[in-house]
C-alpha positions in Angstrom: -24.6 2.7 13.6 -20.9 3.0 14.2 -17.8 1.0 15.1 -14.2 1.8 15.8 -11.4 -0.5 15.1 -7.6 -0.7 14.3 -6.7 0.5 10.8 -4.9 -2.8 10.2 -8.3 -4.5 10.5 -9.9 -2.5 7.8 -10.0 -5.4 5.4 -12.0 -7.5 7.8 -14.5 -4.6 8.0 -14.5 -4.3 4.2 -15.4 -8.0 3.9 -18.2 -7.8 6.5 -19.7 -4.8 4.7 -19.3 -6.2 1.1 -21.6 -8.1 -1.2 -22.6 -11.4 0.2 -20.9 -13.1 -2.7 -17.5 -11.6 -1.9 -14.7 -14.0 -0.8 -13.2 -13.5 2.6 -9.5 -12.3 2.7 -6.6 -14.3 3.9 -5.7 -13.3 7.4 -3.3 -14.0 10.3 -5.1 -15.7 13.2 -3.7 -13.3 15.7 -4.9 -10.3 13.7 -8.4 -11.8 13.3 -8.6 -12.5 17.0 -7.5 -8.9 17.8 -10.3 -7.7 15.5 -13.0 -9.7 17.2 -11.7 -8.7 20.6 -12.1 -5.0 19.5 -15.8 -5.7 18.5 -16.5 -7.2 21.9 -15.3 -4.1 23.6 -18.5 -2.1 24.5 -16.7 1.2 24.0 -16.0 0.6 20.3 -19.6 0.5 19.2 -22.1 3.4 18.8 -25.8 3.1 17.9 -29.1 5.0 18.3 -30.6 1.7 19.4 -28.4 1.2 22.5 -30.5 0.1 25.5 -33.5 -0.8 23.3 -34.8 -4.3 22.5 -33.1 -4.2 19.1 -29.7 -3.1 20.6 -27.2 -3.4 17.8 -24.2 -3.0 20.0 -25.3 -5.8 22.3 -25.9 -8.1 19.4 -22.5 -7.5 17.8 -20.8 -7.9 21.2 -22.4 -11.3 21.7 -21.5 -12.7 18.3 -17.9 -11.4 18.4 -17.3 -13.2 21.7 -18.8 -16.4 20.4 -16.6 -16.3 17.2 -13.5 -15.7 19.3 -14.2 -18.9 21.1 -14.5 -20.7 17.8 -11.3 -19.1 16.4 -9.3 -20.2 19.5 -9.6 -23.8 18.2 -7.6 -23.1 15.1 -3.8 -23.3 14.8 -1.8 -20.1 14.8 -0.6 -18.8 11.4 -2.1 -17.6 8.1 -5.8 -18.6 7.6 -7.1 -19.3 4.2 -10.3 -17.4 2.9 -12.6 -20.3 3.7 -11.4 -20.4 7.3 -11.8 -16.7 7.7 -15.3 -16.8 6.2 -16.4 -19.5 8.7 -15.4 -17.3 11.6 -16.8 -14.0 10.3 -20.0 -15.1 8.5 -22.3 -14.8 11.6 -21.3 -11.1 11.9 -22.2 -10.2 8.3 -25.9 -9.7 9.1 -25.0 -6.9 11.5 -22.6 -5.2 9.1 -24.1 -5.6 5.6 -27.1 -4.3 3.6 -26.8 -0.6 4.6 -27.5 2.1 2.1 -24.4 4.0 3.0 -21.0 3.1 4.4 -18.5 5.6 5.7 -14.9 5.0 6.7 -13.3 7.9 8.6 -9.4 7.7 8.4 -7.8 10.0 11.0 -4.4 11.5 10.6 -1.8 10.2 13.1 -1.1 13.9 13.8 -4.5 15.5 13.8 -6.5 17.0 16.6 -8.2 13.9 18.1 -11.7 15.4 18.5 -12.2 16.3 14.9 -12.6 12.9 13.4 -14.2 11.4 16.5 -16.8 14.1 16.7 -17.8 13.5 13.1 -17.8 9.8 13.8 -20.4 10.2 16.6 -22.5 12.7 14.6 -22.7 10.5 11.5 -23.1 7.2 13.3 -26.0 8.4 15.4 -27.7 10.4 12.6 -27.5 7.6 10.0 -29.5 5.4 12.3 -30.2 2.0 10.8 -29.7 3.2 7.2 -25.9 3.8 7.4 -22.8 2.3 9.0 -19.9 4.5 10.0 -16.5 3.1 10.8 -13.3 4.7 12.2 -9.9 3.4 13.2 -9.0 4.0 16.9 -6.1 6.1 15.8 -4.3 7.1 12.6 -1.1 5.5 11.2 1.4 6.3 8.6 1.4 3.1 6.6 -0.8 0.1 6.2 -0.9 -3.1 4.1 -3.8 -5.4 3.2 -4.0 -8.8 1.8 -6.8 -9.4 -0.8 -8.1 -5.8 -0.6 -11.7 -5.0 -1.4 -12.8 -2.3 -3.9 -13.3 0.3 -1.2 -9.7 -0.2 0.0 -8.3 0.1 -3.5 -10.2 3.4 -4.0 -8.5 4.7 -0.8 -5.1 3.6 -2.3 -5.8 5.3 -5.6 -7.1 8.5 -4.3 -4.1 9.5 -2.1 -6.2 12.2 -0.4 -4.3 13.5 2.7 -5.6 12.3 6.0 -7.8 13.0 7.9 -10.1 11.7 5.1 -13.4 10.0 4.7 -14.2 7.1 2.3 -17.9 6.9 1.4 -19.3 3.9 -0.5 -22.6 2.3 -1.6 -22.9 -0.7 -3.8 -20.0 -0.6 -6.2 -19.4 3.1 -6.0 -17.0 4.8 -3.7 -15.3 8.2 -3.3 -12.7 9.7 -0.9 -12.9 13.3 0.4 -10.9 15.3 2.9 -12.5 15.4 6.4 -13.8 19.0 5.9 -15.2 18.2 2.5 -16.8 15.1 3.9 -18.5 17.0 6.7 -20.1 19.4 4.2 -21.1 16.6 1.8 -22.6 14.5 4.6 -24.6 17.3 6.2 -25.7 19.1 3.1 -26.5 16.1 0.8 -26.3 12.6 2.4 -28.4 13.2 5.6 -31.4 14.4 3.6 -31.0 11.5 1.1 -30.8 8.9 4.0 -34.0 10.3 5.4 -36.0 10.8 2.2 -34.8 8.3 -0.4 -31.8 6.1 0.6 -31.8 4.5 -2.8 -30.4 7.7 -4.3 -27.1 7.3 -2.4 -25.3 5.4 -5.0 -26.1 7.9 -7.8 -25.1 10.8 -5.4 -21.7 9.2 -4.9 -21.2 8.7 -8.6 -21.8 12.4 -9.2 -19.3 13.3 -6.4 -16.4 11.4 -7.8 -13.9 13.8 -9.2 -10.9 13.5 -11.4 -7.7 13.1 -9.3 -4.2 14.3 -10.0 -2.7 10.9 -9.2 -0.3 9.1 -11.6 0.2 5.4 -12.0 3.4 3.4 -12.8 3.4 -0.2 -14.0 6.4 -1.9 -12.4 7.8 -5.0 -14.2 11.1 -6.8 -13.5 13.3 -9.9 -13.9 12.0 -11.2 -17.3 15.1 -13.5 -17.9 14.3 -13.8 -21.5 16.2 -16.7 -23.0 15.0 -19.1 -20.4 12.3 -21.6 -21.5 9.9 -20.6 -18.7 10.1 -16.9 -19.6 9.6 -17.8 -23.3 6.5 -19.9 -22.5 4.9 -17.2 -20.4 5.6 -14.3 -22.7 2.5 -14.5 -24.8 0.2 -14.7 -21.8 1.9 -11.8 -20.2 1.6 -9.6 -23.3 -2.1 -10.5 -23.6 -2.7 -9.4 -20.0 -0.6 -6.2 -20.2 -2.6 -5.2 -23.3 -5.5 -4.5 -20.9 -3.3 -2.8 -18.2 -1.1 -0.4 -20.2 -3.9 2.0 -21.3 -4.6 2.8 -17.6 -1.0 3.6 -16.5 1.1 6.7 -17.1 4.5 5.0 -17.4 6.2 1.6 -17.2 9.3 0.9 -15.1 11.4 -2.2 -15.7 14.1 -2.9 -13.0 16.6 -5.3 -14.6 17.4 -8.9 -15.6 15.9 -8.2 -19.0 17.6 -11.4 -20.4 19.1 -14.4 -18.7 22.6 -14.1 -20.1 24.4 -11.3 -22.1 23.8 -13.1 -25.5 22.6 -11.5 -28.7 19.7 -14.0 -29.2 18.4 -13.4 -25.7 18.7 -9.7 -26.1 16.6 -9.9 -29.2 13.9 -11.7 -27.3 13.7 -8.9 -24.8 13.8 -6.2 -27.6 10.9 -8.0 -29.3 8.9 -7.9 -26.1 9.8 -4.3 -25.5 8.7 -3.3 -29.0 5.4 -5.0 -28.5 4.9 -2.9 -25.3 5.7 0.2 -27.3 2.9 -0.7 -29.8 0.5 -1.0 -26.9 1.3 2.4 -25.2 2.7 5.8 -26.1 3.7 6.4 -22.5 7.3 6.2 -21.3 9.0 2.8 -20.8 12.0 3.3 -18.4 14.5 0.6 -18.0 17.6 -0.2 -15.8 19.8 -3.3 -16.2 20.3 -6.3 -13.9 23.2 -8.6 -13.0 22.1 -11.2 -15.6 22.3 -8.6 -18.4 26.0 -8.3 -17.7 27.1 -11.6 -16.2 26.6 -15.1 -17.6 24.2 -16.9 -15.2 23.9 -13.7 -13.3 27.2 -14.2 -11.4 30.8 -13.4 -11.8 34.0 -13.0 -9.8 36.4 -10.0 -10.3 34.5 -9.2 -13.6 36.4 -12.0 -15.4 33.5 -12.9 -17.6 31.4 -9.7 -17.6 30.1 -8.6 -20.9 28.5 -5.1 -21.1 28.0 -5.1 -24.9 24.4 -6.2 -25.0 23.3 -3.6 -22.4 25.3 -0.8 -24.1 23.5 -1.5 -27.3 20.1 -0.8 -25.6 21.1 2.8 -25.0 19.5 3.0 -21.6 19.2 6.5 -20.1 20.4 7.4 -16.6 17.9 10.2 -16.0 14.3 10.6 -17.3 12.2 13.7 -16.6 8.5 13.5 -17.4 6.5 16.8 -17.4 3.3 14.8 -17.8 3.9 12.8 -14.7 5.7 15.7 -12.9 8.3 13.1 -12.0 12.0 12.4 -12.3 13.3 8.9 -12.7 16.9 8.3 -11.4 18.0 5.2 -13.3 20.9 3.5 -11.5 23.2 0.6 -12.7 23.8 -1.4 -9.5 26.0 -3.9 -11.4 29.2 -1.8 -11.4 30.2 -3.2 -8.0 30.2 -6.5 -6.3 31.2 -10.1 -7.1 28.9 -13.1 -7.6 25.4 -11.7 -7.9 26.0 -8.8 -5.6 25.7 -5.2 -6.6 26.3 -1.6 -5.5 26.2 2.0 -6.7 29.5 3.8 -6.5 30.0 7.3 -5.2 31.1 8.3 -8.7 27.8 7.2 -10.3 25.9 9.1 -7.6 27.9 12.2 -8.4 27.4 11.8 -12.1 23.6 11.4 -11.4 23.6 14.7 -9.4 25.5 16.5 -12.2 23.0 15.3 -14.8 20.0 16.3 -12.7 21.4 19.8 -12.1 22.2 20.2 -15.8 18.7 19.1 -16.7 17.2 21.5 -14.2 19.2 24.4 -15.6 18.0 23.7 -19.1 14.3 23.6 -18.3 11.8 26.4 -17.5 9.9 24.1 -15.1 11.2 23.7 -11.6 11.9 19.9 -11.7 13.2 20.0 -8.1 9.6 20.0 -7.0 8.7 16.9 -9.2 8.1 13.5 -7.6 11.4 11.6 -7.6 11.8 7.9 -8.1 15.0 5.8 -8.0 15.1 2.7 -10.2 17.7 0.1 -9.3 18.1 -3.6 -9.8 19.5 -4.8 -6.4 17.4 -4.5 -3.2 18.6 -1.7 -0.9 16.6 -3.1 2.1 17.1 -6.7 3.2 13.8 -8.6 3.2 12.2 -8.7 6.6 13.6 -5.2 7.5 11.4 -2.4 8.8 8.7 -3.5 8.5 8.1 -7.1 7.5 5.5 -7.2 4.7 2.3 -9.2 5.1 2.6 -10.2 1.4 5.9 -11.9 2.0 4.3 -14.2 4.5 2.0 -15.4 1.8 4.7 -16.4 -0.6 7.7 -16.8 1.6 8.1 -20.4 0.6 9.5 -19.1 -2.7 12.4 -17.2 -1.1 15.9 -18.6 -0.4 18.4 -17.7 2.2 21.0 -16.5 -0.2 21.5 -12.9 1.0 25.3 -13.1 1.0 25.6 -13.8 -2.7 23.0 -11.3 -3.9 23.1 -8.3 -1.5 23.4 -4.6 -2.3 26.8 -3.9 -0.8 26.6 -0.2 0.0 22.9 0.1 0.4 23.2 2.5 3.3 25.1 5.0 1.2 22.6 4.6 -1.6 19.6 5.3 0.7 21.4 8.2 2.3 21.9 9.7 -1.1 18.2 9.2 -2.0 17.2 10.8 1.3 19.4 13.9 0.7 17.9 14.1 -2.8 14.4 14.0 -1.4 13.6 10.7 -3.2 10.6 9.1 -1.4 10.3 6.0 -3.6 12.7 3.2 -4.7 11.7 0.5 -7.2 13.9 -2.6 -7.6 14.0 -6.2 -8.8 16.5 -9.0 -8.3 15.0 -10.9 -5.4 12.0 -12.5 -7.3 9.8 -12.1 -4.2 7.4 -9.1 -4.2 8.1 -6.8 -1.2 7.3 -3.4 0.3 9.0 -1.7 3.2 9.5 1.7 4.6 12.4 3.3 6.3 13.5 6.7 7.4 16.9 8.1 6.6 17.9 11.6 7.7 14.3 12.5 8.2 13.3 11.4 4.7 10.6 8.6 4.6 11.5 6.2 1.8 9.2 3.4 0.5 11.1 0.5 -1.2 9.2 -1.7 -3.5 10.4 -5.0 -5.0 8.5 -6.5 -8.0 9.3 -10.2 -8.1 9.7 -12.0 -11.5 7.1 -10.8 -14.0 7.6 -13.9 -16.2 7.5 -16.3 -13.2 10.9 -17.9 -13.6 12.0 -20.7 -11.3 8.4 -21.8 -10.7 7.6 -18.5 -8.9 4.3 -16.6 -9.5 4.2 -14.2 -12.4 4.2 -10.8 -10.6 3.9 -7.1 -11.3 2.8 -4.1 -9.2 1.2 -0.8 -9.9 2.4 2.3 -8.0 0.1 5.3 -7.6 1.6 8.6 -6.5 0.5 12.2 -6.1 3.1 14.6 -7.5 1.9 17.4 -5.2 1.6 15.7 -1.8 4.4 13.2 -2.6 2.3 10.3 -1.2 2.1 6.9 -2.8 0.5 3.5 -2.7 1.2 0.1 -4.3 -0.9 -2.8 -5.5 0.6 -6.2 -6.1 -0.8 -8.6 -8.6 0.3 -12.2 -9.4 -0.7 -15.3 -11.3 0.2 -17.9 -8.7 0.6 -20.8 -11.1 1.9 -18.9 -14.1 -0.5 -20.8 -16.3 -2.9 -18.1 -17.5 -5.5 -18.8 -14.9 -5.7 -15.2 -13.7 -3.7 -12.3 -12.4 -5.2 -11.5 -9.0 -4.9 -8.4 -6.7 -3.1 -9.8 -3.7 -2.0 -6.9 -1.6 -2.3 -3.1 -1.2 0.1 -0.9 0.8 -0.9 2.7 1.5 1.0 5.6 2.9 -1.5 7.5 5.2 0.6 10.4 6.3 -1.2 13.6 6.8 -0.2 17.2 7.1 0.1 19.7 10.0 -1.9 19.0 13.2 -2.9 22.2 14.9 -1.6 20.7 18.2 1.7 21.2 19.9 3.6 17.9 19.2 6.9 16.6 20.3 8.9 14.1 18.2 11.3 11.6 19.6 13.5 9.6 17.1 13.9 5.9 17.6 16.2 3.7 15.6 14.6 1.2 13.1 16.1 -2.2 13.7 17.0 -4.3 10.7 17.1 -1.5 8.2 20.1 -1.4 6.0 22.4 1.3 7.3 20.2 1.9 10.4 18.1 5.0 9.7 15.6 6.7 12.0 11.9 6.7 12.3 10.0 9.4 14.2 7.5 8.6 17.0 5.0 11.3 17.7 3.3 11.9 21.0 1.1 14.7 22.4 2.9 17.4 24.4 1.6 17.7 28.0 1.0 21.4 27.3 -1.4 20.8 24.4 -4.5 22.8 23.9 -7.2 23.0 26.6 -9.9 22.1 24.0 -8.1 18.8 23.2 -7.8 17.9 27.0 -11.5 18.7 27.6 -12.5 16.5 24.6 -10.5 13.5 26.0 -12.0 14.1 29.5 -15.5 14.1 28.0 -14.8 10.8 26.2 -13.5 9.2 29.4 -16.7 10.4 31.3 -18.9 9.0 28.5 -17.1 5.7 28.6 -17.7 5.5 32.4 -21.4 6.2 32.0 -21.6 3.6 29.3 -19.8 1.0 31.4 -22.2 1.8 34.4 -25.2 1.4 32.1 -24.0 -2.0 30.7 -23.3 -3.2 34.3 -26.8 -2.2 35.3 -28.4 -4.0 32.3 -26.3 -7.1 33.2 -27.7 -7.2 36.7 -31.3 -7.1 35.5 -30.9 -10.0 33.1 
């Protein structure tokens, strides 16, 4: 059995294929309707039972159309899990209880026929014992609300696309397309035919150690405030379980609420507790509240840097274990009120320190993964692209951009691009956020944490960033306790960079401007060159011919009903 779909709909597919006790994800009504519309398209389904009395494709088509009619009765907007479950539940019998599931993730730049040919091969050969899924085309970047375990495995693996995610029960593994072909043909096909119950153990044995690294991202503690003080013990109890599984911790400012000695001591006590929980690096940059009383000032009349200076924060951290360089910026040197900025002098100083560090080391740290830490947000929220996660908690945000903005964000991002920095972590806004932009051909992912202690009645938030030092790809998982009362930290969103390598096809790239990005920037749009290979054109023609034959068959069947 097999189905194609849009990659943005992968979480719906994950729900349909998950354990019956699993809770449905939150979803936008428009996206859910688009998913159902795709399932009712006869060209998106493949089965060895097509045209037979137990035609799986026909059954899915009928249920999807019926559920679209039911969905049309609901108001536009974000649907809660119970609402999504009521729509998708009748489809679960057609997508669940298989011995093997397979998700083929094509690269946006790969030769089209490679992934699709394997999709057809595996979907037909798995018969009724396996379900094979594939997005209609690859994309660079996706985000999921309430992701399921298979999606988090894809985020953690960071295997270059085209890739294949296999899962059975609670076990999953991700392989490159070529590895997956060999694994499926040499191992899984025989197991499906002879003893499908072995699949889960086979996948367990196939899981390999990855070279990925993980960073715990915390921010905006505001110690000194009563709400931060009340939530501190619960936060430490939770982080005690998280810290052993990460390779470093990054804290992006507003360590205490005012530059006062007592408040600084509260932060230092918390930091010392973290140091007792982990031997991994804890890397810190300051925020506007660490310098300015109440976080705001005018012409630096009341600024007090003494408490930050006493912390001895570094401006450059190189980790050979992570194969990473952390550029630690102070964005409080510029701007009135709660605004900030990074001066050209600080950027020059950072470049000098990096070159000096590189000269003193035997390792070539220019090839390390580079991360910029800064307090203020270099992309305005809602810019290129708008995050799904923001829509879930947008009620916590305020329209106060003028007083809190990053004044020279375009210059900062340009410097990051020229320094080959693909990742920026920040705080300040108290609303978790992820966005991507392209500046001078460098793709940059910008991640905002929110308030880890949940000040101002906001959720207690943190995120975990996974990156591969070799491929320079990354993903992020957002967690929050919505009521900040110790109920539970829940995984709320996953964002994954799915950018593959070279294509083997002749491609042309046309740049287009990204609207809304701070300082403009450019994002590349890739299309097939009309002079591409004969093999690729023949494959497309074959697919068109097959689609026409399928349409004729379905029309013939409809007339005989």
